C-alpha positions in Angstrom: -0.3 0.0 -0.1 2.6 2.5 0.8 4.6 1.6 -2.5 1.3 2.4 -4.6 0.8 5.8 -2.2 4.5 7.2 -3.0 3.9 6.0 -6.7 0.8 7.9 -7.0 2.4 11.2 -5.3 5.4 11.1 -7.2 3.5 11.0 -10.8 1.0 13.8 -9.2 4.1 15.7 -8.2 5.9 15.2 -11.5 2.3 16.1 -13.5 1.9 19.4 -11.5 5.8 20.4 -12.1 5.3 19.9 -15.6 2.2 21.5 -15.6 3.8 24.7 -14.3 6.8 24.3 -16.8 4.4 24.5 -19.4 2.3 27.3 -18.4 5.7 29.3 -17.5 7.2 28.7 -20.9 3.7 29.6 -23.0 3.9 32.9 -21.3 7.4 33.3 -22.2 6.5 32.6 -25.8 3.5 34.6 -26.0 5.0 37.8 -24.2 4.8 40.7 -26.8 8.5 41.3 -28.4 9.5 44.6 -28.0 10.2 46.6 -31.8 13.4 48.8 -31.9 13.6 51.1 -34.6 16.0 54.3 -35.2 15.3 57.5 -37.1 18.5 60.0 -37.9 17.6 63.4 -38.4 19.6 66.7 -39.2 19.4 69.4 -36.4 21.5 72.8 -36.2 24.4 71.1 -34.8 24.9 68.3 -37.0 23.2 64.9 -36.8 21.5 63.2 -34.4 19.1 59.9 -34.1 15.9 58.8 -32.4 15.3 55.4 -30.4 11.6 54.0 -30.8 10.5 51.2 -29.0 7.1 50.0 -30.4 6.8 53.4 -32.0 7.1 55.1 -29.1 10.0 57.9 -28.5 12.3 56.3 -26.0 15.4 58.3 -26.7 16.2 61.5 -28.4 20.0 62.1 -29.1 21.0 65.7 -30.4 24.2 65.6 -29.3 27.1 63.1 -29.4 26.8 61.3 -26.2 29.6 61.1 -23.5 31.3 64.2 -25.2 30.9 67.8 -24.0 29.2 70.2 -25.8 26.3 70.5 -27.9 27.5 69.1 -31.0 25.6 66.3 -33.0 27.3 63.9 -35.2 29.7 65.2 -38.3 27.9 62.7 -40.7 24.6 61.0 -40.9 26.5 57.6 -40.6 28.0 57.8 -37.4 24.6 59.0 -35.9 23.3 55.3 -37.5 26.0 53.3 -36.3 25.4 54.7 -32.7 21.7 54.4 -32.9 22.4 50.5 -33.9 25.0 50.0 -31.1 22.1 51.3 -28.8 19.3 49.1 -30.3 21.9 46.0 -30.5 22.5 46.8 -26.6 18.4 47.2 -25.8 17.7 44.1 -27.8 19.8 42.1 -25.3 18.7 43.7 -22.2 21.7 46.1 -21.3 21.8 49.4 -20.5 21.5 51.9 -23.5 24.6 54.0 -22.5 27.5 54.5 -24.9 31.0 54.7 -23.8 33.8 56.6 -24.9 35.6 53.7 -25.9 32.9 52.3 -28.1 32.4 55.5 -30.1 36.4 55.4 -30.5 35.1 52.0 -32.3 32.8 53.9 -34.8 35.2 56.9 -35.6 38.2 58.6 -34.0 36.7 61.4 -31.5 38.2 64.2 -33.3 36.0 63.5 -36.2 33.2 62.3 -34.6 31.6 66.2 -33.7 30.1 68.4 -35.9 32.4 71.2 -36.3 35.3 69.3 -35.6 38.6 69.0 -37.9 
């Protein structure tokens, strides 16, 4: 009798844990995925970008991040590359901050800002 009881408890526990596991996986798979897009614009002080999440503005960057001054990017392509870097970070659930090192990988810092020589 005890062996049958133990077997029933084990099978019931297995069924419950499997059910919880299936429900959790189902919720994760049906959770809405965020859609990230970037829009580059030309401002008074150079190029900037907007990052949109599900078509809502999340970040508006009018100047080059981490560098002093209100100067934008010297070229449209540089703003696009930094915006893509930020989107890639956000897709991996990382903070969307840009470091000086990351900027330098895209372009030498003395050529990245609008008006710099």
